[in-house]
MARZA-342878 format. One record per atom (N, C-alpha, C): residue in one letter; x, y, z. Coordinates in steps of 0.1 Angstrom, whole numbers, plus 5000, padded with zeros to 4 digits. Layout:
// MARZA-342878
aXYZ/...
END
This chain:
// MARZA-342878
m641644332849/m642544412856/m643144322867/k644444322866/k645444232876/k645544272890/p645444172899/p645244212915/p646044332919/f647144342911/f648344432915/f648144562911/s647244602900/s646844682896/s645644752905/r644944662909/r643844702917/r644344782931/i645144672935/i646044732946/i646444862945/e646844872935/e647745012934/e646845122930/t646045092925/t644645212922/t644445262935/l643845142944/l643345162958/l644245262964/w645645232966/w646345282975/w646945432967/g646645452957/g646845562951/g645845662953/i644445612954/i643145692958/i643645742973/m643845632984/m644245672995/m645045782997/s646245762993/s647045842993/s646745992991/v645946002979/v645346142976/v644546212986/g643546122988/g642746153004/g643546183016/a644546103017/a645146133031/a645846283028/a646646323013/a647146433014/a645946563011/i644546523010/i643846613010/i643846633023/v643246533033/v643146573049/v644446653053/a645546613048/a646746663057/a646946803052/l646246843040/l646546993036/l645547073043/r644347023046/r643147083055/r643347113069/l644246973073/l644647023086/l645847103091/f646647153081/f647647223078/f647047373076/d645647353068/d645247513067/d644347533081/l643747483086/l643247483098/l643647513110/q645047413116/q645647463123/q647147543124/v647347563111/v648747683106/v648047823100/m647547803087/m646947913081/m645747983090/e644847933095/e643547993100/e643447943116/h644947923120/h645147943131/h644548053141/a645148203135/a644448293145/a642948333143/a642348313130/a641048303130/a640148243140/y640448123143/y639748033149/y640148073165/w641048063163/w641748103180/w640848223187/g641048333178/g639848443180/g638548403184/a638148323172/a636648283176/a636348243188/a637148133191/a637048053203/a637248113218/e638348223216/e638648303226/e637248413231/r636648463216/r635548553217/r634248463225/n634148323223/n633148243230/n633348263246/r634448243247/r634948233263/r635048363268/v635448503264/v635548633269/v634448723265/q633748793273/q632848893271/q633649013275/v633249123267/v633849253273/v632649373276/i632649433287/i631949523289/i632749643288/h632149733276/h632649853275/h632549973285/e633750063283/e633650163291/e633950263284/t633250383284/t633250503274/t634250603274/a635450603273/a636550663272/a636450803273/p636850913279/p636751043281/p636751103267/r636151203263/r636151263254/r636951363249/g637551393240/g638851503243/g637751653245/r638451723253/r637751833257/r638051953244/f636852063248/f637152173238/f637552323252/f638352383246/f638952523256/f638752653245/d638552743251/d638552893241/d640052913244/r640353053241/r641653063236/r642553083249/n642053103258/n642753133271/n642453053280/g642252883274/g642152823283/g640752783292/v639552813288/v638352823297/v637852703289/l637252623298/l636452493294/l635252503288/l634852483277/l633752503268/l632952363269/a633752233269/a633052123265/a634352013275/s633851943287/s634551823292/s633551693295/n634051643306/n633551503309/n633551513322/r632551423325/r632651403344/r632351233343/l632351203358/l631851053358/l630551053361/s630250933357/s629050893354/s628950733359/f627550693360/f627250513362/f626450493349/s626450403342/s625550333336/s625250243337/v624450133332/v623450043332/v623649963319/v624449843316/v624649803304/v624149623303/y623949603291/y623449443289/y624549403280/f624849273283/f625649183271/f624549053269/p624549033256/p623748933252/p624448803259/r623648683261/r624048563264/r623548423257/e624448353254/e624148223243/e622748203252/a622848173260/a621448103268/a620048183269/a620248323268/a618948413271/a618048353261/a617148363266/a615648363258/a614448473262/e613448493252/e612948583252/e611948593267/k611748463269/k610848483281/k611548533292/e613348523292/e613848643302/e614248783302/l613848813288/l613848973288/l612849023292/e611548943291/e610649043292/e610249053309/p610448983318/p610649003333/p611849113337/l612949093329/l614149183328/l613549323330/s612749313316/s612549493314/s611449533324/r610549463330/r609649503341/r610649513350/a611349453357/a612249473367/a612949613366/l613749643356/l614249773353/l613349883353/a612449883346/a611149983344/a611450103354/p611050073366/p610850193376/p612050213380/e613250183379/e614750183383/e614950293375/l614750253361/l615550343350/l614550443347/r613350463352/r612250533349/r612250523332/l611850423329/l611650403313/l610450313312/a609450323301/a608450203296/a609450103297/p608749963299/p609049833298/p609349773282/g608649843276/g608549833264/g609949883257/d610249993258/d611550053256/d612749963260/i612749903268/i613949833273/i613949733269/l612749663265/l612549533259/l612849563247/g612949683240/g613249693224/g614949683225/k615549763236/k616849763232/k617549613238/l616849553246/l617249413249/l617449323237/r616149333231/r616049243219/r617449263206/e617349443210/e618549473200/e619649413200/a620049413216/a621449383219/a621649213212/e620649113215/e620849003216/e620448973198/k619949053191/k620049023176/k621149083167/e622049203175/e623449203169/e624149173181/k624149053188/k625249023196/k626249113199/t625649233208/t626749333213/t626349403223/t627149443235/t626449523244/t625749653243/i625249683249/i623949803248/i623949863262/r623950023261/r623550073273/r622150103275/l621550043285/l619950053288/l619850203299/a621050263304/a620550423308/a621850453312/e621950593314/e623150653313/e622950783324/d624250813332/d624150933340/d623250853353/i623250743358/i622450713368/i622950763382/p622050833389/p621950873402/p622650783413/l623850793423/l624250703430/l622950623440/r621950693444/r620850623451/r620350503443/e619950523431/e619650433420/e620350283416/m621850333421/m622850283419/m622550163428/f622750163440/f622450063454/f621449973448/r620450013440/r619049963442/r619349853429/l619949913422/l620049863409/l621249713408/s622149733417/s623149633421/s622449523429/e621349543432/e620449413438/e619849333425/l619349363416/l618949323405/l619949243393/k621349333397/k622249293390/k622449103394/v622149103407/v622748963415/v621348893409/r620248903404/r618848803400/r618848813387/y619748893376/y619448893363/y621048863357/p621148783354/p622848773348/p622648873331/g623548923329/g623648993319/g623849163320/i623249203334/i623149323338/i624449373346/y625149473341/y626149523345/y626349693347/l627149733357/l627149843363/l628049933361/v628350013354/v629950053350/v629950203352/r631450223354/r631650373355/r631950463340/e632050553336/e632050603322/e632550743322/a632750803313/a633050953312/a631551003306/q630951093311/q629751143305/q630251313298/r629551353287/r629851483282/r629151563292/d630151683295/d629551773303/d630051943298/y628852033296/y629052163288/y629152233303/p630152293306/p629852353320/p629052513317/d629252563311/d628752693304/d627252683297/g626752573296/g625352573289/g625452603274/v624752683272/v624152773261/v625152843254/l626352883264/l627552943254/l628352853245/a628452913230/a628952863220/a628352733215/g626852713217/g626352623216/g626252553202/h625952673193/h625852643179/h627252583172/l628352643176/l629352623169/l630152483177/i630152463193/i630152333195/i629852213192/g628152253187/g627252143187/g626952013198/y626351913197/y626151843203/y626351643197/l626351603207/l626451413208/l624851393205/g625051243200/g623851183197/g623751053195/k623050943195/k623050793193/k622950803177/m623750703171/m623450643159/m622750583154/a622150613140/a621350553134/a621550403131/p620750323130/p621250163127/p622350153114/r621850223105/r622450243093/r624150283094/a624250383102/a625450433101/a626350373110/w625650273123/w626650173131/w626950073121/r626050013109/r626749903101/r627949973095/h628050103096/h629250113088/h630550153097/l630050223111/l631150253119/l631550153130/k630850033128/k631149943137/k632549883133/r633349883119/r634349853119/r635249933123/l634950073127/l636050123133/l635850173148/g635450043152/g634950033166/g634250073176/y633050173168/y631750213173/y630950093179/r630350143187/r629250033195/r628050093190/i626950003190/i625750013185/i625250143196/d625450163206/d624850263215/d626150343217/s626650353209/s628150473209/s627350613206/r627750753213/r627450873210/r628450903205/v627850973189/v629351073181/v628651193180/g629351263175/g628951413173/g628251403160/r627551493164/r625751483151/r625851633147/f626551733155/f626351883147/f627751943153/g627952053145/g628552163148/g630552093152/l631252163158/l632452113160/l632651943165/e631351943172/e631451803177/e631451673170/k630851713161/k631151623141/k632151643136/v632651803135/v633651803124/v634751733129/f635051733144/f636251703154/f636051563157/e635051493156/e634651323155/e636051243160/d636651243148/d638251163148/d638951203159/v638951313160/v640151383168/v639751373186/l638351393189/l637951393201/l637851223205/r637251153198/r637051043199/r638050973208/g638050913219/g639050803226/g639150693225/q640150583230/q639950453232/q639350413241/d638150323240/d637350293251/d638150193260/g637850193271/g638450083281/g637049983284/g637349893293/g636549803297/g636949683306/i635849623310/i636149493319/i635849383309/d637049273312/d637149163303/d636149033313/l635448983309/l634548863317/l634948743310/e635348653320/e635448513313/e633848463315/v633248383307/v631948303306/v632148203303/d631148083305/d630947963304/d630347953286/a629947793284/a629347793272/a627747863269/r627247873284/r625947943282/r625948093286/g627148133286/g627348303290/g627248303301/r627148233309/r627248263326/r628848303330/l628748433340/l630048483342/l630848373351/q632048353350/q632648263357/q633748353366/r634348453361/r635248533367/r635448653359/i635848773365/i635948903363/i637848913359/l638448883344/l639848863338/l640549013343/g639749093343/g640949253346/g639949333339/r640449473342/r639949583335/r640749673331/r640549703314/r640949803309/r640949943311/a642250043310/a641250183310/a641350223301/g640550343297/g640350413283/g641450493282/v641850523266/v642650623266/v641850763259/p642150883265/p641350993262/p641651043251/g640151113243/g640451203231/g641351313236/n641651323220/n642451473220/n641751603223/d642551713231/d642051833235/d641851933221/v641152013220/v641252093209/v640952263217/y641452363214/y641852463219/y641152543204/l640052623211/l639552703196/l639952863200/t639952973188/t640053073187/t639153183194/i637953093201/i636753183206/i637353233220/d636653383223/d637253423235/d635753423240/s635653303252/s634553333260/s633653473263/k634453523271/k634353673274/k633453753263/i633853773249/i633153823237/i631853733235/e632353613235/e631053513231/e630053553238/k629953553254/k629053593263/k628453703264/a629253813256/a628753973259/a627553923245/a628053863233/a627153853223/a626053753225/s625953673234/s625253593237/s624153673246/d624253733255/d623853793262/d623353913258/g623653963248/g623254123241/g621854083232/l622153963225/l621053883215/l619753863223/a620153773234/a618953723244/a618253853250/s618853963251/s618154093256/s617654183247/s617854133233/s617554223222/s615954243219/p615454323212/p613954343210/p613354203207/t614054113201/t613254003191/t613953883198/r615353903202/r616153793208/r616253673197/r616353713185/r616753643174/r617653713165/g618753643162/g619753723153/g620953653154/a622153743151/a623853673152/a624853753153/a625653723157/a626653803162/a627853763160/v628753783150/v630353733148/v631453833149/a632553803157/a633753833162/a634853803155/i635553873146/i637053803141/i638253903146/d639553833149/d640553913148/d640953973134/p640954083129/p641254123116/p642454123114/r643554103126/r645054083120/r645053953115/t644153833116/t644553673117/t643453623107/g642153683111/g641353593103/g640453483117/a641053493131/a640553443138/a639053473143/i638353353145/i637153393150/i636853393166/l636553513171/l636453523185/l635453523191/a633953523182/a632853493187/a631953483176/l630953343179/l629953303166/l628853273173/v627753353176/v626753343182/v625353353173/s624253243176/s623153243167/s621853223178/a621453313178/a620153333185/a618753303180/p617953233187/p617753143197/p619053023199/e619753023214/e620452923213/e620052803220/f620852733219/f620352563226/f621852513236/d621152473246/d622252393257/d622752273249/p623852203246/p624252133240/p624051983250/g623952033261/g623951893274/g622451863271/d621451923265/d620051863264/d620251803257/f620851743247/f620951623238/f621651513243/l622051513257/l622651393262/l621751333268/s620051373269/s618851303274/s618051263264/e617551133264/e616851113250/e615451173249/e615051263257/e614051323257/e614351413249/v615451483242/v615351593236/v616151523223/t615651543210/t616351493200/t616451603188/p617551563179/p617851643168/p616351723163/g616351843161/g614951883150/g614051943166/s614351933173/s613351963186/s613652133194/v614952133189/v615252283194/v615652343179/s615852463179/s616452563172/s617952543166/e618252463158/e619352423152/e620352513142/f619252593138/f619352693125/f620552793132/d621852793123/d622552893124/d622653003118/r622053123124/r622253253117/r622853273114/a624153273121/a625653343118/a626353273103/i625853163100/i626553123089/i625953073080/s624153053081/s623653033074/s622453103072/g622153203079/g621153253075/g621553393063/t620653423054/t621153553043/t620153623046/y620353793046/y620053883047/y620254033037/p619554083037/p619854213027/p620954313039/p622054323033/p623154433043/p622354573045/g621554613038/g621154773041/g622154843038/s622254953047/s622855063049/s624555023049/t624854903057/t625954863057/t626754883045/f626254833037/f626854823023/f627254963013/k626855033023/k627255213015/k628555183019/i629355113026/i630955093026/i631455083011/v630554953007/v631354892996/v631054972984/v629755082981/v629255152971/v630455272973/g630855362985/g631555422986/g633255382980/a633455262981/a634955202978/a635255212967/a633855132960/a633855152943/a633755302936/g632955382943/g633255512935/g633955592938/l634555592948/l635555692955/l636955642948/n637155502945/n638455442944/n638555452927/n637155482919/n637055512906/n636755612900/d636855722909/d636655872907/d635455882901/k634555832904/k632855832900/k632455942909/f632555972920/f632456082926/f633656132936/s633456212942/s634656302955/s634056322966/i634656302980/i634256372987/i633756492992/k633756572981/k633356702980/k632156772973/d631756642968/d630356652959/d629356632967/q628256722966/q627256752974/q625556712968/v625056692977/v623656662969/v622656692980/l621256722974/l620556792981/l619356692988/c619556663003/c618356563004/c617256643009/k616256613000/k614656693008/k614056573011/g614556443015/g613656343022/g613156213012/f613456222998/f612956182989/f613956192975/f613856062966/f614856072954/f613856062943/d613556132932/d612856152921/d613456052906/l612855962907/l613855872896/l612355852887/g612055982878/g611355962867/g610155922874/p609655792870/p607955792875/p608155702888/q609255682891/q609855642907/q610255742916/v609755702930/v610555812940/v610655722953/f611755732954/f612655692965/f612755722978/l612255702989/l612555783003/l613955743010/c614255863017/c615255843027/c614655813039/w615455763048/w614855703061/w614855853067/n615255973065/n614856073072/n613656133061/h612456133065/h611856193058/h611856353054/k612356393066/k612456533070/k613656593056/g614456503054/g615756553047/g616856603054/h618056583049/h619356593054/h619756723052/g619156803038/g619856883034/g620756903025/l621656973021/l622556983013/l623656893021/i624256783015/i625256683023/i626156613012/s627156603023/s628656543013/s628756413020/w630156343014/w630856243019/w630356203033/y631356293043/y631556243056/y629956233066/r629556353060/r628356343067/r627256263062/a627156243051/a625956143045/a626655993049/v627755963052/v627855813059/v627655853072/a628255953082/a627555943098/a626155933098/q625456023090/q623756033094/q623555913082/s623955833075/s623355733068/s622455793055/c622655903049/c621655963039/c621355873028/d620255843028/d619555743015/d619955833001/v619455943000/v619556002988/v620656042982/y621756062994/y623156082984/y623555962979/f623155882987/f623755712985/f623055672967/y621655672966/y621255702956/y621955742942/e622455902946/e622955972935/e624155902936/m624955882943/m626555822941/m626155692934/g625055632938/g625355472932/g624855472918/l624255582913/l623955592899/l625055632889/r626055722898/r627255782892/r628255672892/t628255552901/t629255492903/t628855352893/g627655372890/g627255222882/g627155072887/p626255012884/p625554892888/p626954772883/g627354772873/g628554682870/g629754712879/l630154812882/l631354872890/l630854792905/i629854852910/i629254802921/i629454642925/e628954572912/e628954432912/e630554352916/d631254432909/d632254402907/d632954392920/y632954492931/y633354542945/y632654432951/e631354382949/e630954302959/e631554172958/r632154152950/r632954012946/r634354052954/r634754142953/r635954172959/r636054172975/f634954222980/f634854222992/f634354082997/g634254002991/g633453832993/g631953822995/f631253902992/f629553862987/f629453792976/g628853662977/g628353582967/g628953472969/a630253452979/a630953342981/a631053302997/k631053172995/k631653133008/k632753163017/t633253203031/t634353273035/t635453153035/g634753033032/g635752913037/g636552873047/l635252903061/l635152873072/l634552703072/s635352613082/s635152493078/s634252443088/l632752473083/l631652433091/l630352423081/p629952293082/p628752263074/p627852383073/g626952373065/g625852463065/g626452583061/e627252633058/e627552803057/e627052853042/a626352923040/a625452973028/a626553093021/a626153103007/a627353173001/a626553312997/g625253363004/g624553462999/g624553462985/k624253582983/k623253622969/k624153762961/l624853772953/l625253882943/l624153942935/a624454082938/a623054122929/a623754232919/g623454252909/g624154342896/g623554292882/p623754372871/p623454322860/p623954182855/d624954152861/d625754022856/d625053882864/s624753932873/s623753832883/s622653822878/l621853862873/l620353842865/l620253752866/p619053642867/p619153502861/p618653532847/r618753412838/r618953452826/r617353432820/g617153512815/g615453522808/g614753632816/r615453682829/r614853782837/r614953912829/r613853992828/r613854152826/r615454222827/r615754302819/r617154362818/r617154472832/w618654462835/w618654582847/w618254722844/r617454792856/r616954912853/r617855022864/q617355142859/q617955242871/q617655222884/g616355192886/g615455182898/g616555062906/d616754972901/d617654822908/d618754902913/t619454982904/t620755052910/t620555122926/v619455212925/v619255262936/v619055172944/n618255072945/n617955012956/n619254942962/l620254892948/l621354832955/l622354912962/s622355062957/s623355132964/s623255142979/i621955092986/i621555102999/i621354983005/g621954862997/g622154732999/g620954663000/q619754702993/q618754652992/q618454542980/g617454522976/g616954452962/g617654292964/g618154232954/g618854102954/g619654072962/l620354162968/l621954132976/l621554062989/l622553942991/l622153873004/l623453863009/a623453883021/a625053833029/a624353743043/t625453663047/t625653623061/t626153713071/p625853703082/p626453773093/p627953743092/l628353613088/l629853613087/l630753673076/q629753663067/q630153753053/q630553903060/m629653963066/m629354093069/m630854113080/a630854023086/a631854013096/a633554023090/t633653953081/t634753943072/t634954083063/m633854133056/m634154253051/m634454363058/i633954383070/i634254483080/i635954433085/a636154313086/a637454303091/a638354353078/a637954323068/a638954363056/a639454533053/v638054603056/v638354743060/v639154753072/a639254713083/a640054743093/a641654703090/q641654623079/q643054573078/q643554643061/r642654773058/r642854823045/r643454713035/g642454633032/g642154543020/g642454383025/k643354363035/k643954243037/k642554153043/r642554033032/r641053933036/r641753813042/w641453783053/w642053653060/w640653543061/r641353433058/r640353333056/r640053283071/p638553323076/p638053273090/p638253143097/y638953123110/y639152983110/y638552983127/y638552893134/y638452893147/y639052803156/t639752703151/t640852623156/t642252663159/d642352703172/d643852763176/d644952643175/h644752563183/h645752433184/h645052313189/i645552213185/i645252063193/i646252013195/v646151973213/v646951893219/v646551733215/y647551673210/y647251523211/y647851443222/s646951343222/s647451233238/s648451183228/g649351113242/g650551063232/g651951113230/e652151053221/e653451143214/e653651183202/l652051243199/l651951303185/l652151473185/g652351503199/g652351653199/g651151723195/t651451863191/t650451963190/t650452013178/y649152023172/y649152083157/y648452263159/r649152323153/r648852463155/r648452553144/q647152583145/q646752643129/q647252783123/k647452773113/k648152903109/k647252983100/p647053133101/p646253223095/p646653193078/h645553233073/h645853243058/h645253333049/l645853433046/l645753543035/l644953503024/l643753553021/l643153483008/l643353592997/g643553723000/g644053822990/g643653962999/k643954032986/k644154202989/k643154292981/i642354402987/i641254452981/i642454572980/d642454622967/d643454742965/d642754862959/l642554942972/l642255102973/l643455212972/k642955322967/k644155402969/k644255432985/s645455502991/s645255503004/s644655613008/e644155712998/e643655823004/e641755773005/v641555702998/v640155612998/v640155533011/w640855463018/w641055403030/w640955483040/a641455623038/a641255743048/a640255753049/d639655813036/d638055873038/d637355763043/l637255643042/l636255543047/l636555553059/e637955563064/e637955533081/e637655623088/q637955803084/q637355873089/q635555913089/a635055853080/a633555863076/a633255743087/l633555623089/l633355523101/l633455573111/a634555643115/a634855723127/a633555803132/l633155903122/l632155953126/l630755943126/v630655803123/v628955743126/v629355723141/v630255693149/v630355623160/v630355763171/s631055853165/s631255953176/s630156023176/s629856093161/s628656183162/s627456133153/g627456003150/g626255963139/g625155843143/t624955783134/t623955683137/t624455583142/g625455543148/g626355453155/g626955503172/a626155593176/a626855653188/a626855563199/a625855483199/a625755363208/a626655273209/a627855253199/a628255183200/a630055243203/a630055333208/a631355423210/a631655403226/i633055393232/i633555353244/i634555433246/p634755503256/p635855613256/p637155523261/g638255563254/g639555533254/g639455433243/l638655393235/l639055323224/l638455373210/e639155373201/e638955393186/e638255293179/v636455333180/v635655243173/v635455323158/r635055243149/r634455263138/r633655183131/g632755193126/g631555123123/g630455153114/k629655123109/k628255163100/k626955073107/t626055143106/t624655073112/t624055053099/g622555003100/g622354963087/g620654903094/t619854933085/t618354893085/t617654833073/a617854713073/a617654633058/a615954593060/q615454673051/q613954623047/q613754453046/n612654423050/n612154293054/n610854273049/p610554193035/p609554203030/p608654083038/h608454033051/h608053913057/h607854033069/g608354123073/g608154173086/g608654303089/r609154343101/r609754453109/r610954423099/d611654563100/d613054583094/d614254483101/h615354453096/h616254373102/h617354483107/a618054463119/a619054593123/a620454533124/w621354603118/w622854563115/w623454693119/f624654633126/f626254693129/f626954623129/v628054693120/v629354633113/v630354733120/g631554693125/g632454773127/g633654703136/y634654773139/y636154763147/y636554833156/a637354813163/a637754853175/a639454823179/g639954923181/g641154913186/g641455043197/l642855013204/l643355113214/l644055213207/p644055353211/p644555433202/p646055433200/g646255463186/g647455453182/g648055293175/e647055213179/e647255043176/e646154993163/a646954903159/a645854863149/a644454763153/a643354733148/a642154693152/a642554563159/r641754523168/r641654353175/r640654293174/i639454373170/i638354293168/i637154363160/a636754263146/a635954353138/a634654273143/v633354323139/v632154263144/v630954273133/a630054203135/a628854203126/a627754143135/v626754233137/v625654203150/v624454243137/l623454103138/l622154123134/l621154093141/v620054223141/v618854153149/v617854133146/e617154043138/e616053993134/e615154093137/n614554143126/n613354223130/n613254313138/g614554363139/g615054453152/g614654593152/g614454643139/g614054763135/g615554833132/h615954953139/h616855043135/h618054973141/g619354993133/g620654923138/g621254993150/g621155133149/g621855233157/g621255213174/s619755143173/s619255113188/s619054973192/a619254893180/a618854743183/a620454653186/a621054693174/a622354633171/a623754683178/a623854833174/a625154873180/a625454853195/p624154843202/p624754833216/p625254713221/i624854593213/i625554473215/i627054453209/a627054543199/a628454553194/a629154633206/r628454713210/r629354803221/r630154693234/e629254643236/e629654503248/e630654423244/m630554383230/m631254263225/m632754343227/f632854493221/f634254553225/f634654583235/r633754623245/r633954633261/r634454503268/a634054373260/a634754253267/a635954233263/a636254243248/a637554203240/a638654313252/f638654443255/f639154543259/f638954513275/r638554443283/r638154443293/r639354473303/d639554583313/d640554613320/d641154723315/q640954743299/q642154853293/q641454973292/t640154983291/t639155083290/t638555173307/k638255293303/k637155343313/k635855283310/s635155253325/s633755203322/s633055333320/s631955303314/s630955413312/s629355373311/
END
């Protein structure tokens, strides 16, 4: 090869190399400038996050159900020069001040170092401890005391199952949520509406920007960024009715059960109570964890035989299809003879010769045994579906149960055929039929509206921070149960007699038109459950409230459940009725 050719080849190689270097420099300085600048900036700046106020919950009248209060927290942020030998003495020094075990604190410090993220060591620190901790902060770099918004539930257990609670994230959940700005120690909604509205309630955290050197030592405070509060949610709940239901169940014979109140004109939930209740504020302490208290929501997840409250549906099916009339009479001797089987009436002495109005008012089982057989199980099962049994109501809450239909079409495949004895049991709401208190409330609300079935809902409106305005929930009509007008009138008059002179007299309130039905549901696992379903309004006006009250193992609906319904009605019409 000629010398000129060698020089030319060498020059070409050098040109290609220079071009590669130039391209790489262009890539680093131009194309990836933002990424590298961000990394360098993060090495220079550390952030101590301060939790922003979470959106608040209000009832329909503006009463606070969940708010925030100022609190102080102890946080630690990892440093480049931190070593294991520094973490152990720090955990021992903090333990008596934070009233935590040194091992628990050390675990959190190690977690922060591993994930390279700030972490809260303790929250809601009393002011007295804050002064002592400020001395430790000087001796141990990485410890900071910050002001934050702490969740607060001013009325304790009121609406606890509905509102829900906050809790720490599991490490696996944080690996997914950290991309959305969550920190490893962020509290998130874990149950109820705190979980359902997590994206709405969560604000934008503020923080303190710190300049540190390469060893993680603080150089200066760059500034403080204020947090942006979350959005406020106004519920359809009426705290007066909610409290009346809560107090009533707490004073009931077993203190277990549920109570639901609905505005039958729209489907708005006015009260949703499950007993025993819990205080959402208890979960802000690490001593209380999910599963350590009763989280089971009997109002939407508990399923029970509806008992004699189901006689409303049997009556609607039979009367509307001319299977019997209100004039038909039955002789109740206290029992019903069905060949080899004998079915008892709750009144073992019998009601004598009885027809529709008195049979409903006195809840005569023998009358409904006869009328149930005349109506037929297929038709009764059809009306179960029309009134919403066997299907979820559409309330947007996790855990709602669908209940269970009963009838010849709902028998499990391969099971024995349907028998007359099954129809007799179904006629008084027993057998395989199961319903939630929420379903029972929507059923009686439909009766109050002469067949209009509204989807139940709990959000009145949401007030967004900034310029997003306000969202308002609109009622949604699911459908209509078509009955003859005279059948609706016969049902209404019978339900009025239940309260004025029958088994539901304990629900009566002077000055109100109250209609309802009691129920005593047999329970194979113990004492009978007590039911009352009903609705109330001012004379000459449409009913404003429909309720379903269940007292687990409470015995008779007239004595255990009806008085609770009365207090809920009274709360709904406070200052509009006479005291009694």
